[in-house]
BAGU-233263 format. One record per residue (C-alpha): residue number from 1; residue in one letter; x, y negated, z. Coordinates in pm, 1 decimal, decimal comma, padded with zeros to 6 digits. Each point is the difference from the previous one (the first is absolute). Layout:
BEGIN
(atom NUM 'A' (X Y Z))
...
***
This chain:
BEGIN
(atom 1 'M' (06536,4 05036,6 -10336,0))
(atom 2 'S' (-00215,9 -00174,3 00254,5))
(atom 3 'A' (00055,1 -00060,5 00371,4))
(atom 4 'P' (-00045,8 00371,5 00091,4))
(atom 5 'D' (00282,4 00091,0 -00239,2))
(atom 6 'L' (00276,5 -00218,1 00150,1))
(atom 7 'S' (00258,3 00264,4 00084,7))
(atom 8 'A' (00262,7 00025,8 00271,0))
(atom 9 'Q' (00267,2 -00027,6 -00269,5))
(atom 10 'M' (-00145,3 -00325,0 -00129,0))
(atom 11 'M' (-00038,7 -00147,3 00348,7))
(atom 12 'S' (00359,4 00098,0 00090,4))
(atom 13 'Q' (00119,3 -00280,6 -00226,9))
(atom 14 'F' (-00106,9 -00246,8 00270,9))
(atom 15 'I' (00193,0 00163,2 00283,7))
(atom 16 'D' (00295,6 -00215,6 00109,7))
(atom 17 'S' (-00092,4 -00258,0 -00263,1))
(atom 18 'G' (00000,0 -00289,5 00244,0))
(atom 19 'T' (-00374,0 00005,3 00069,2))
(atom 20 'E' (00075,1 00108,9 00356,2))
(atom 21 'K' (00170,5 -00338,6 00052,0))
(atom 22 'H' (-00218,8 -00235,6 -00200,4))
(atom 23 'T' (-00234,6 00024,1 -00298,4))
(atom 24 'T' (-00077,2 -00266,2 -00258,4))
(atom 25 'L' (-00301,5 00090,3 -00213,2))
(atom 26 'L' (-00014,2 -00179,3 -00335,4))
(atom 27 'L' (-00327,6 00036,9 -00190,3))
(atom 28 'G' (-00055,5 -00079,6 -00366,8))
(atom 29 'A' (-00300,3 -00021,0 -00230,1))
(atom 30 'G' (-00097,0 00365,3 00043,7))
(atom 31 'A' (-00117,6 -00076,0 00352,0))
(atom 32 'S' (-00247,7 -00260,5 -00121,9))
(atom 33 'T' (-00118,0 00145,2 -00331,9))
(atom 34 'T' (-00155,6 00286,1 00196,5))
(atom 35 'S' (-00196,2 -00267,3 00189,7))
(atom 36 'G' (-00145,3 -00124,6 -00328,1))
(atom 37 'L' (00239,9 -00285,9 -00075,8))
(atom 38 'P' (00159,1 -00023,3 -00345,9))
(atom 39 'G' (00343,8 00124,2 -00095,4))
(atom 40 'W' (00242,8 -00240,1 -00162,9))
(atom 41 'D' (-00114,2 00049,0 -00360,9))
(atom 42 'E' (-00368,3 -00045,2 00083,0))
(atom 43 'F' (00076,6 -00300,1 00222,1))
(atom 44 'A' (00203,6 -00165,5 -00276,3))
(atom 45 'A' (-00279,0 00058,2 -00253,7))
(atom 46 'R' (-00253,3 -00157,3 00235,4))
(atom 47 'L' (00225,9 -00303,4 00045,7))
(atom 48 'L' (00027,1 -00046,9 -00376,4))
(atom 49 'I' (-00376,0 00011,4 -00051,6))
(atom 50 'R' (-00100,7 -00212,3 00301,2))
(atom 51 'S' (00258,3 -00265,6 -00083,3))
(atom 52 'G' (-00123,8 -00022,7 -00358,0))
(atom 53 'S' (00339,0 00099,3 -00138,0))
(atom 54 'V' (-00175,9 00265,2 -00211,2))
(atom 55 'E' (-00367,4 00058,0 -00066,3))
(atom 56 'T' (-00039,7 00377,9 -00009,2))
(atom 57 'L' (00106,2 00297,9 00210,2))
(atom 58 'D' (00154,0 00162,6 -00308,9))
(atom 59 'A' (00225,8 -00301,4 -00052,6))
(atom 60 'A' (00096,2 -00006,2 00368,2))
(atom 61 'E' (00085,3 00370,2 00005,4))
(atom 62 'L' (00202,1 -00037,9 -00321,1))
(atom 63 'L' (00212,1 -00274,1 00156,3))
(atom 64 'V' (00051,0 00194,0 00322,9))
(atom 65 'S' (00106,1 00314,9 -00186,9))
(atom 66 'R' (00235,8 -00170,7 -00246,5))
(atom 67 'Q' (00156,8 -00276,9 00210,0))
(atom 68 'D' (00206,6 -00037,2 00312,5))
(atom 69 'P' (-00280,0 -00006,4 00260,6))
(atom 70 'L' (00169,8 -00282,9 00188,8))
(atom 71 'L' (-00003,3 -00209,9 -00315,9))
(atom 72 'V' (-00367,3 00082,9 -00052,9))
(atom 73 'A' (-00073,2 -00145,5 00343,3))
(atom 74 'E' (00169,4 -00325,4 -00111,3))
(atom 75 'A' (-00253,5 -00030,7 -00282,5))
(atom 76 'A' (-00287,4 00036,5 00244,9))
(atom 77 'R' (00143,1 -00257,1 00240,3))
(atom 78 'A' (00060,6 -00250,8 -00280,4))
(atom 79 'A' (-00359,7 00032,5 -00117,8))
(atom 80 'A' (-00142,6 -00013,3 00354,4))
(atom 81 'G' (00136,3 -00342,0 00094,0))
(atom 82 'G' (-00138,6 -00112,8 00335,3))
(atom 83 'R' (-00224,7 00306,5 00025,0))
(atom 84 'W' (00289,7 00242,3 00053,9))
(atom 85 'E' (-00063,9 00085,8 00365,5))
(atom 86 'Q' (-00372,6 00041,1 -00060,3))
(atom 87 'I' (00069,7 00229,0 -00295,9))
(atom 88 'L' (00247,1 00206,2 00200,5))
(atom 89 'R' (-00258,7 00069,5 00270,5))
(atom 90 'A' (-00281,3 00071,5 -00245,2))
(atom 91 'S' (00215,1 00234,4 -00211,1))
(atom 92 'L' (00132,9 00199,5 00295,0))
(atom 93 'Y' (-00336,5 00054,8 00166,5))
(atom 94 'E' (-00224,2 00018,8 -00307,2))
(atom 95 'G' (-00282,4 00250,7 00043,4))
(atom 96 'V' (00100,6 00098,0 00353,1))
(atom 97 'Q' (-00300,9 00043,7 00226,6))
(atom 98 'D' (00152,0 00158,9 00310,2))
(atom 99 'L' (00374,5 -00033,2 00045,6))
(atom 100 'D' (00109,1 00301,3 00204,7))
(atom 101 'A' (00351,6 00102,3 00093,3))
(atom 102 'S' (00133,6 00306,2 -00183,4))
(atom 103 'P' (00152,2 00309,7 00165,6))
(atom 104 'L' (00345,0 -00150,4 -00061,5))
(atom 105 'H' (-00093,5 -00322,7 00178,6))
(atom 106 'L' (-00153,6 00188,7 00290,9))
(atom 107 'A' (00295,4 00236,7 00032,7))
(atom 108 'A' (00249,9 -00287,8 00002,2))
(atom 109 'V' (-00200,4 -00190,4 00259,7))
(atom 110 'G' (-00040,7 00316,9 00206,2))
(atom 111 'H' (00376,6 00043,3 00003,8))
(atom 112 'L' (00043,7 -00362,7 00103,9))
(atom 113 'L' (-00246,5 00018,9 00288,0))
(atom 114 'T' (00088,6 00338,4 00148,3))
(atom 115 'G' (00369,8 -00044,6 00067,3))
(atom 116 'E' (00220,4 -00199,5 00227,4))
(atom 117 'S' (00006,3 -00377,6 -00040,0))
(atom 118 'E' (00208,8 -00120,6 -00295,7))
(atom 119 'D' (00084,4 00347,9 -00135,7))
(atom 120 'T' (-00203,6 -00049,4 -00320,6))
(atom 121 'Q' (-00032,5 -00282,1 -00251,9))
(atom 122 'L' (-00251,6 -00036,1 -00281,2))
(atom 123 'V' (00092,4 -00165,6 -00327,2))
(atom 124 'T' (-00190,4 -00016,2 -00327,7))
(atom 125 'L' (00037,6 -00106,8 -00361,0))
(atom 126 'N' (-00376,2 -00051,9 -00018,3))
(atom 127 'F' (-00179,3 -00332,8 00019,3))
(atom 128 'D' (-00306,7 00125,6 00189,3))
(atom 129 'T' (-00034,2 00008,1 00378,0))
(atom 130 'L' (-00139,7 00352,3 00038,1))
(atom 131 'L' (00277,9 00095,7 00241,9))
(atom 132 'E' (-00094,0 -00293,7 00219,9))
(atom 133 'H' (-00367,9 00096,5 -00014,0))
(atom 134 'A' (00090,3 00355,0 00103,9))
(atom 135 'I' (00197,8 -00130,0 00299,7))
(atom 136 'E' (-00282,4 -00230,3 00102,6))
(atom 137 'G' (-00244,5 00286,8 -00040,9))
(atom 138 'E' (00187,9 00175,0 00281,1))
(atom 139 'G' (-00046,0 -00302,5 00223,7))
(atom 140 'F' (00345,1 -00159,2 -00034,5))
(atom 141 'P' (00103,1 -00339,9 -00138,5))
(atom 142 'A' (00179,5 -00002,8 -00335,4))
(atom 143 'L' (00216,8 -00258,3 -00172,6))
(atom 144 'S' (00079,7 -00031,3 -00371,8))
(atom 145 'V' (00366,3 -00096,8 -00030,6))
(atom 146 'T' (00148,4 -00151,0 -00317,0))
(atom 147 'G' (00321,1 -00127,5 00152,6))
(atom 148 'E' (00171,1 00013,9 00336,0))
(atom 149 'A' (-00206,9 00177,6 00265,5))
(atom 150 'L' (-00181,6 -00178,7 00281,4))
(atom 151 'A' (00084,5 00198,1 00312,6))
(atom 152 'G' (-00280,6 00097,1 00232,8))
(atom 153 'V' (-00293,7 -00108,0 -00218,2))
(atom 154 'G' (-00125,3 00348,9 -00095,5))
(atom 155 'H' (00086,5 00309,6 -00198,9))
(atom 156 'E' (00178,6 -00125,6 -00309,9))
(atom 157 'V' (-00053,5 00104,4 -00360,7))
(atom 158 'H' (00282,5 -00131,4 -00218,6))
(atom 159 'H' (-00114,2 -00091,3 -00352,2))
(atom 160 'L' (00303,1 -00003,8 -00230,7))
(atom 161 'H' (-00202,1 -00151,7 -00286,4))
(atom 162 'G' (-00235,9 -00226,0 00192,2))
(atom 163 'V' (-00366,2 00013,6 00097,0))
(atom 164 'I' (-00325,1 -00028,1 -00195,6))
(atom 165 'A' (-00280,1 00024,1 00255,6))
(atom 166 'L' (-00362,4 -00101,9 -00031,3))
(atom 167 'D' (00074,0 -00312,1 00202,1))
(atom 168 'Q' (00356,7 -00085,9 -00102,2))
(atom 169 'V' (00271,7 00031,5 -00264,7))
(atom 170 'R' (00357,2 -00030,4 00123,5))
(atom 171 'D' (00354,0 00038,7 -00142,2))
(atom 172 'V' (-00108,4 00217,4 -00294,8))
(atom 173 'V' (00276,7 00158,3 -00210,6))
(atom 174 'L' (-00168,6 00112,6 -00322,0))
(atom 175 'T' (00134,7 -00159,1 -00317,4))
(atom 176 'L' (00337,8 00020,3 -00172,0))
(atom 177 'K' (00101,9 -00340,9 00136,0))
(atom 178 'D' (-00100,9 00104,5 00352,4))
(atom 179 'F' (00222,3 00306,2 -00016,5))
(atom 180 'T' (00286,4 -00186,7 -00165,8))
(atom 181 'D' (-00005,5 -00269,9 00266,3))
(atom 182 'L' (-00009,6 00257,9 00277,7))
(atom 183 'L' (00287,7 00202,4 -00141,8))
(atom 184 'S' (00211,1 -00313,2 -00030,2))
(atom 185 'E' (-00000,6 -00035,0 00379,2))
(atom 186 'A' (00322,0 00135,5 00142,1))
(atom 187 'E' (-00164,2 00105,5 00327,2))
(atom 188 'S' (-00379,5 00002,9 -00020,2))
(atom 189 'W' (-00199,8 00084,6 00312,6))
(atom 190 'Q' (-00114,9 00318,0 -00174,2))
(atom 191 'L' (00356,5 00120,4 -00052,9))
(atom 192 'A' (00095,3 -00085,6 00357,4))
(atom 193 'Y' (-00308,8 00182,1 00126,3))
(atom 194 'L' (00074,6 00319,8 -00194,7))
(atom 195 'R' (00364,8 -00010,5 00106,4))
(atom 196 'R' (-00101,8 -00015,0 00367,5))
(atom 197 'A' (-00255,9 00275,7 -00052,3))
(atom 198 'M' (00256,3 00239,7 -00146,1))
(atom 199 'S' (00246,7 -00077,4 00275,2))
(atom 200 'R' (-00256,1 00115,4 00258,6))
(atom 201 'G' (-00117,7 00330,1 -00149,7))
(atom 202 'A' (-00186,2 00151,4 -00294,3))
(atom 203 'L' (-00181,0 -00175,5 -00283,6))
(atom 204 'I' (-00302,8 00192,2 -00132,5))
(atom 205 'I' (-00148,2 -00131,5 -00326,7))
(atom 206 'A' (-00342,7 00116,2 -00119,7))
(atom 207 'G' (-00233,1 -00099,8 -00280,7))
(atom 208 'T' (00245,7 -00190,5 -00218,7))
(atom 209 'S' (00147,9 00069,3 -00343,2))
(atom 210 'Y' (00309,0 -00212,0 00075,1))
(atom 211 'R' (-00065,6 -00227,4 -00298,8))
(atom 212 'D' (00052,3 -00328,6 00186,5))
(atom 213 'P' (00341,3 -00146,8 -00092,7))
(atom 214 'D' (00051,8 -00166,0 00336,8))
(atom 215 'L' (-00063,8 00321,4 00195,4))
(atom 216 'R' (00251,0 00183,4 -00218,4))
(atom 217 'Q' (00265,1 -00263,8 00062,6))
(atom 218 'W' (-00070,5 -00023,2 00373,6))
(atom 219 'L' (00018,2 00375,9 00048,5))
(atom 220 'H' (00316,8 00024,5 -00209,3))
(atom 221 'T' (00157,9 -00241,2 00248,1))
(atom 222 'V' (-00130,0 00147,6 00324,4))
(atom 223 'L' (00058,9 00363,3 -00094,5))
(atom 224 'A' (00367,9 -00070,2 -00048,7))
(atom 225 'D' (00027,9 -00137,1 00354,7))
(atom 226 'R' (-00222,7 00238,9 00196,8))
(atom 227 'P' (00125,0 00245,6 00264,2))
(atom 228 'A' (00053,3 00345,6 -00147,9))
(atom 229 'D' (-00270,0 00161,8 00215,9))
(atom 230 'H' (-00270,5 -00254,5 -00086,6))
(atom 231 'A' (-00193,5 00137,0 -00296,7))
(atom 232 'A' (-00200,0 -00188,0 -00260,4))
(atom 233 'V' (-00280,3 00234,3 -00108,6))
(atom 234 'V' (-00248,8 -00063,5 -00278,4))
(atom 235 'L' (-00325,9 00196,3 -00002,8))
(atom 236 'L' (-00096,0 00048,0 -00365,5))
(atom 237 'A' (-00357,3 00113,3 -00065,6))
(atom 238 'R' (-00108,5 00136,9 -00337,1))
(atom 239 'Q' (-00315,7 -00206,5 00048,3))
(atom 240 'G' (00204,4 -00319,1 -00024,4))
(atom 241 'F' (00144,0 00100,7 -00338,1))
(atom 242 'D' (-00338,6 00103,6 -00145,4))
(atom 243 'L' (00149,1 00325,8 -00128,2))
(atom 244 'A' (-00160,1 00340,6 -00041,0))
(atom 245 'R' (00144,7 00283,5 00208,3))
(atom 246 'E' (00190,7 00145,8 -00294,1))
(atom 247 'E' (00140,4 -00339,1 -00097,7))
(atom 248 'F' (00114,2 -00069,3 00355,8))
(atom 249 'S' (00163,1 00340,6 00023,3))
(atom 250 'A' (00193,8 -00069,5 -00320,0))
(atom 251 'V' (00151,0 -00325,8 00133,2))
(atom 252 'Q' (00028,7 00057,5 00375,1))
(atom 253 'Q' (00365,0 00108,2 -00005,5))
(atom 254 'A' (00087,9 -00313,2 -00198,3))
(atom 255 'L' (-00192,8 -00210,2 00252,2))
(atom 256 'A' (00189,7 00153,9 00289,5))
(atom 257 'D' (00334,9 -00040,2 -00175,1))
(atom 258 'Q' (-00053,1 -00365,7 -00090,6))
(atom 259 'W' (-00083,1 -00097,6 00358,6))
(atom 260 'D' (00287,9 00204,7 00137,6))
(atom 261 'A' (00232,4 -00180,7 -00240,9))
(atom 262 'I' (-00083,5 -00334,8 00160,6))
(atom 263 'G' (00041,3 00128,1 00354,6))
(atom 264 'M' (-00361,7 00078,1 00090,0))
(atom 265 'R' (-00161,2 00328,5 00093,0))
(atom 266 'A' (-00309,4 00082,5 -00208,2))
(atom 267 'V' (-00280,8 00212,9 00140,8))
(atom 268 'L' (-00237,4 00106,5 -00277,6))
(atom 269 'L' (-00369,6 00030,4 00083,2))
(atom 270 'Q' (-00333,7 00029,2 -00176,8))
(atom 271 'D' (-00229,8 -00251,4 00170,7))
(atom 272 'H' (00043,2 -00328,5 00187,5))
(atom 273 'S' (-00169,9 00172,1 00293,5))
(atom 274 'D' (00294,1 00243,0 00016,7))
(atom 275 'A' (00226,3 -00297,4 00070,8))
(atom 276 'A' (-00243,9 -00110,3 00269,8))
(atom 277 'Q' (00023,8 00340,5 00169,1))
(atom 278 'I' (00379,7 -00010,4 -00009,8))
(atom 279 'I' (-00009,1 -00334,3 00180,8))
(atom 280 'R' (-00229,6 00152,5 00264,0))
(atom 281 'E' (00253,8 00278,8 00052,3))
(atom 282 'L' (00308,9 -00217,8 00044,7))
(atom 283 'R' (-00016,6 -00030,3 00378,2))
(atom 284 'D' (-00001,0 00378,3 00043,3))
(atom 285 'V' (00215,5 00129,7 -00282,2))
(atom 286 'S' (00327,4 00003,1 00196,0))
(atom 287 'S' (-00149,7 00202,2 00286,3))
(atom 288 'A' (00143,6 00350,4 00034,0))
(atom 289 'A' (-00352,1 00138,0 00033,6))
(atom 290 'Y' (-00137,3 -00187,7 -00302,2))
(atom 291 'V' (-00251,2 00183,3 -00220,5))
(atom 292 'A' (-00045,8 -00139,1 -00352,8))
(atom 293 'P' (-00349,6 -00067,3 -00146,4))
(atom 294 'Q' (00020,2 00301,2 -00232,3))
(atom 295 'D' (00071,5 00234,0 00291,9))
(atom 296 'R' (-00283,0 -00158,0 00199,3))
(atom 297 'A' (-00235,1 00046,3 -00295,3))
(atom 298 'L' (00105,9 00364,4 -00022,9))
(atom 299 'R' (-00078,8 00044,8 00369,7))
(atom 300 'V' (-00351,6 -00129,6 -00061,2))
(atom 301 'W' (-00038,6 00216,6 -00311,6))
(atom 302 'D' (00142,4 00319,0 00154,8))
(atom 303 'E' (-00213,2 -00028,9 00312,5))
(atom 304 'H' (-00312,0 -00041,8 -00211,9))
(atom 305 'A' (00099,1 00286,7 -00229,5))
(atom 306 'E' (00057,6 00231,1 00297,8))
(atom 307 'R' (-00344,4 -00082,3 00142,1))
(atom 308 'F' (-00166,3 -00021,7 -00340,2))
(atom 309 'A' (-00314,8 00207,4 00058,1))
(atom 310 'E' (-00066,9 -00155,5 00338,8))
(atom 311 'L' (00049,9 -00359,2 -00113,9))
(atom 312 'Q' (-00193,6 00042,7 -00325,3))
(atom 313 'Q' (-00327,1 00037,9 00183,4))
(atom 314 'I' (00079,5 -00265,6 00261,9))
(atom 315 'Y' (00111,1 -00255,2 -00258,8))
(atom 316 'S' (-00278,6 00068,4 -00249,8))
(atom 317 'D' (-00262,5 -00032,5 00272,1))
(atom 318 'Q' (00157,4 -00324,8 00121,1))
(atom 319 'L' (00005,5 -00139,2 -00353,8))
(atom 320 'A' (-00368,7 00085,9 -00037,1))
(atom 321 'S' (-00073,2 -00196,7 00316,8))
(atom 322 'D' (00213,7 -00291,4 -00118,7))
(atom 323 'A' (-00179,6 00005,3 -00335,0))
(atom 324 'E' (-00330,1 -00063,8 00174,7))
(atom 325 'T' (00147,5 -00315,6 00154,9))
(atom 326 'L' (00130,5 -00118,1 -00336,8))
(atom 327 'R' (-00328,6 00067,5 -00181,6))
(atom 328 'S' (-00171,2 -00253,5 00221,0))
(atom 329 'S' (00266,8 -00270,7 -00035,8))
(atom 330 'L' (00033,6 00050,5 -00376,1))
(atom 331 'G' (-00373,1 00018,8 -00056,1))
(atom 332 'T' (00009,6 00324,2 -00198,6))
(atom 333 'E' (-00139,8 00350,8 00042,0))
(atom 334 'R' (00275,9 00163,0 -00204,5))
(atom 335 'L' (00371,9 -00003,8 00070,4))
(atom 336 'N' (00285,3 00241,4 00049,5))
(atom 337 'L' (00258,6 -00050,5 00274,1))
(atom 338 'T' (00337,0 00171,7 -00036,5))
(atom 339 'L' (00315,6 00023,7 00210,3))
(atom 340 'W' (00326,8 00018,1 -00194,6))
(atom 341 'L' (00329,6 00105,2 00161,2))
(atom 342 'A' (00357,1 -00053,2 -00126,6))
(atom 343 'D' (00219,9 00308,6 -00026,4))
(atom 344 'G' (00334,6 -00182,2 00031,4))
(atom 345 'A' (00096,9 00100,0 -00354,0))
(atom 346 'G' (-00158,8 -00279,6 -00199,0))
(atom 347 'N' (-00352,0 00143,6 -00006,3))
(atom 348 'L' (-00332,2 -00073,2 00163,5))
(atom 349 'A' (-00233,5 00292,1 00073,6))
(atom 350 'R' (-00378,1 -00020,2 00008,6))
(atom 351 'W' (00003,3 00153,4 00345,4))
(atom 352 'A' (-00361,1 -00013,7 00115,2))
(atom 353 'T' (-00332,5 -00133,1 -00120,7))
(atom 354 'Q' (-00345,5 -00036,8 00148,5))
(atom 355 'D' (-00181,7 00247,5 -00222,9))
(atom 356 'R' (00216,3 00314,0 -00000,4))
(atom 357 'Y' (00261,0 00211,7 00174,8))
(atom 358 'Y' (00319,7 00109,4 -00176,7))
(atom 359 'R' (00131,3 00353,6 00052,3))
(atom 360 'S' (00375,8 -00066,6 -00013,2))
(atom 361 'V' (00265,9 -00260,1 -00073,8))
(atom 362 'T' (00035,1 00139,9 -00350,5))
(atom 363 'D' (-00358,7 -00108,6 -00075,0))
(atom 364 'L' (00079,2 -00366,1 00056,4))
(atom 365 'R' (00024,5 -00244,9 -00289,4))
(atom 366 'M' (00336,4 -00178,1 -00011,1))
(atom 367 'V' (00039,7 -00346,2 -00157,4))
(atom 368 'E' (00295,9 -00230,8 -00043,3))
(atom 369 'T' (00048,0 -00302,4 00223,4))
(atom 370 'G' (00122,8 -00351,4 -00069,4))
(atom 371 'H' (-00112,8 -00341,3 -00121,1))
(atom 372 'D' (-00075,0 00133,0 -00349,5))
(atom 373 'S' (-00152,0 00335,3 00092,2))
(atom 374 'R' (-00295,9 00105,5 -00215,1))
(atom 375 'W' (-00188,8 00062,5 00323,3))
(atom 376 'V' (-00134,1 -00281,9 00218,3))
(atom 377 'A' (00098,2 00197,5 00311,9))
(atom 378 'G' (00356,1 00030,9 -00131,0))
(atom 379 'R' (00015,3 -00373,6 -00066,7))
(atom 380 'A' (-00138,1 -00077,2 00347,0))
(atom 381 'L' (00280,6 00202,5 00159,7))
(atom 382 'G' (00255,5 -00179,0 -00217,0))
(atom 383 'S' (-00134,2 -00346,6 00080,0))
(atom 384 'E' (-00093,5 00053,0 00367,9))
(atom 385 'S' (-00323,8 -00187,3 -00060,2))
(atom 386 'V' (-00374,4 00020,9 -00059,6))
(atom 387 'L' (-00080,1 00054,9 -00367,3))
(atom 388 'F' (-00345,1 -00010,5 -00159,2))
(atom 389 'K' (00017,2 00101,0 -00365,6))
(atom 390 'D' (-00242,0 00094,4 -00274,0))
(atom 391 'T' (00075,8 00345,4 -00141,4))
(atom 392 'D' (00019,1 -00091,9 -00366,2))
(atom 393 'D' (00332,3 00185,3 -00028,9))
(atom 394 'G' (-00168,6 00339,4 -00019,2))
(atom 395 'S' (00129,1 00122,8 00337,6))
(atom 396 'T' (-00354,7 00094,8 00101,3))
(atom 397 'V' (-00328,0 00037,5 -00184,8))
(atom 398 'R' (-00219,7 00033,4 00307,0))
(atom 399 'W' (00068,0 -00339,3 00158,7))
(atom 400 'K' (00009,1 -00345,5 -00159,5))
(atom 401 'S' (00234,3 -00152,6 00259,8))
(atom 402 'V' (00239,0 00110,9 00272,4))
(atom 403 'L' (00079,6 -00181,0 00324,7))
(atom 404 'A' (00328,2 00111,1 00158,2))
(atom 405 'L' (00184,6 -00096,2 00317,1))
(atom 406 'A' (00352,4 00100,9 00106,7))
(atom 407 'I' (00024,3 00156,2 00347,9))
(atom 408 'P' (00308,2 -00066,0 00216,0))
(atom 409 'V' (00105,4 00271,4 00242,7))
(atom 410 'R' (00231,8 -00042,6 00296,6))
(atom 411 'I' (00212,2 00280,6 00138,1))
(atom 412 'A' (00155,6 -00151,7 00309,8))
(atom 413 'P' (00246,9 -00149,7 00049,1))
(atom 414 'W' (00046,9 -00082,2 -00368,6))
(atom 415 'A' (-00173,3 -00267,6 -00206,2))
(atom 416 'S' (-00339,2 00061,7 -00157,4))
(atom 417 'F' (00009,9 00111,0 -00362,0))
(atom 418 'V' (-00270,3 00052,8 -00260,6))
(atom 419 'T' (-00043,0 00370,4 -00067,8))
(atom 420 'A' (-00373,8 00036,1 -00065,0))
(atom 421 'V' (-00284,1 -00166,9 -00189,6))
(atom 422 'L' (-00377,7 -00011,7 00035,5))
(atom 423 'S' (-00187,8 -00032,5 -00328,4))
(atom 424 'V' (-00368,7 -00060,3 -00063,9))
(atom 425 'G' (-00158,7 00093,2 -00332,3))
(atom 426 'L' (-00297,4 -00226,7 -00077,6))
(atom 427 'P' (-00280,2 00013,9 -00261,9))
(atom 428 'E' (00018,0 -00365,5 -00110,4))
(atom 429 'A' (00275,8 -00233,6 -00120,6))
(atom 430 'A' (00202,1 -00176,4 00269,5))
(atom 431 'R' (-00174,4 -00334,4 -00055,0))
(atom 432 'A' (-00327,9 00153,3 00122,7))
(atom 433 'Y' (00142,9 00018,2 00352,0))
(atom 434 'E' (00145,7 -00351,6 00024,1))
(atom 435 'A' (-00296,0 -00136,7 00195,7))
(atom 436 'S' (00045,9 00258,0 00276,5))
(atom 437 'A' (00378,8 -00033,1 00016,8))
(atom 438 'L' (00011,4 -00129,5 00358,2))
(atom 439 'M' (-00207,8 00293,4 00122,0))
(atom 440 'W' (00181,2 00277,9 -00181,9))
(atom 441 'R' (00344,7 -00143,8 00071,2))
(atom 442 'D' (-00070,5 00006,1 00374,0))
(atom 443 'A' (-00146,7 00348,7 -00017,6))
(atom 444 'L' (00283,6 00137,8 -00212,3))
(atom 445 'S' (00263,1 -00162,5 00220,3))
(atom 446 'G' (-00142,9 00164,2 00310,8))
(atom 447 'I' (-00016,5 00340,6 -00170,1))
(atom 448 'A' (00358,8 -00041,1 -00125,2))
(atom 449 'D' (00124,5 -00084,4 00349,5))
(atom 450 'D' (-00158,3 00317,7 00133,3))
(atom 451 'W' (00165,3 00207,8 -00272,2))
(atom 452 'S' (00334,9 -00163,6 00068,1))
(atom 453 'T' (-00019,7 00112,3 00362,2))
(atom 454 'R' (-00138,8 00344,9 -00091,4))
(atom 455 'L' (00280,2 00077,5 -00246,8))
(atom 456 'G' (00269,6 -00114,8 00241,8))
(atom 457 'D' (-00148,8 00201,2 00287,9))
(atom 458 'A' (00005,2 00314,6 -00214,8))
(atom 459 'V' (00381,4 00001,8 00013,3))
(atom 460 'P' (00143,4 00146,6 00323,6))
(atom 461 'K' (00198,3 -00252,0 00203,8))
***
């Protein structure tokens, strides 16, 4: 499953859930790991090493895997002494060159900014301020809140566990003592906040494994008191569990049952980007005329299949023209530009390429999609991002690297959704093109925008 495979049946779970009244979006680590920040285990290991609590990565990973992770964090803080805040910042942002918001961040912020005033709230378990950066990137002021809100200052992002930004560290809840102290409070601001949120409408949780003891206790309390028509929905992506498809299939019923047992509705997905697309759909899902992403993807696919012979020549010729533009920006004489199209059934078809025409749909190569697809194009669709990967996995022998970019398509009046990919096969390893990155990124972005419009225009209004 990727965004083009989100069915009407799946989306029906959000009808009359309370989102039409008010939506609280709670993001966990999955939102930020896809932006390049560490998950909990990696973060804890970094803290141990930087604090001097242990000397080697092997020792750090051993402690993290065999101990209560909250207790592990106590060891790091004890060894850090007065350097604790500095170590927190360095460990969270280690190795990060460009800190970009993920699809989940962007979808949550999009929901916040496109509705009526005060109908959406953003809350996170993460320490970073990527949500705030995404809001500011749209030209609006943002405020990181770690306590009672300050009315009228800007769009608020509520950090249940505090903030670790490049320029500040505030109210961090990380170690066993931090959590114990917080849970001892009869009425913490976090509990009061979640109680108010559930009284107003739906709570949508994405990107978290629910391992935090305070979140479990808070939700146990607020779920017992919520109005019956205000749903608490958790979006569970296979990507967040680091499971293979077969493994996820074997446990998904148990996952659904365990969340249902505690009063929450579980929606099982493959990629974090699937959760992002669901958030984009929330404003429309209760409309009587609503068309789910899978049905929209099928409209794109069916229209292209019906006009296959006609569009093969048009698209192949256009790709050949686009390839000339990319050759110049990439500084290479050889490349292969391909358009891939999702079929709405979990597959991505190699629909058109610059150097040939296909005779029929049955001639098209089909590959799986998702964050762990063997194909770079499949991974690009599953991550909704630009990927530049060396092809040392054996997926192609002709090209040494593949550059791929997900293509969003909008079928009005519904939200844009990724249902196509452009991929570029290249004769050298990815590092050979780093120096020209600014040029080829601009060129590829312009070409992708044109294809986004072209694919959407192919579907009759």
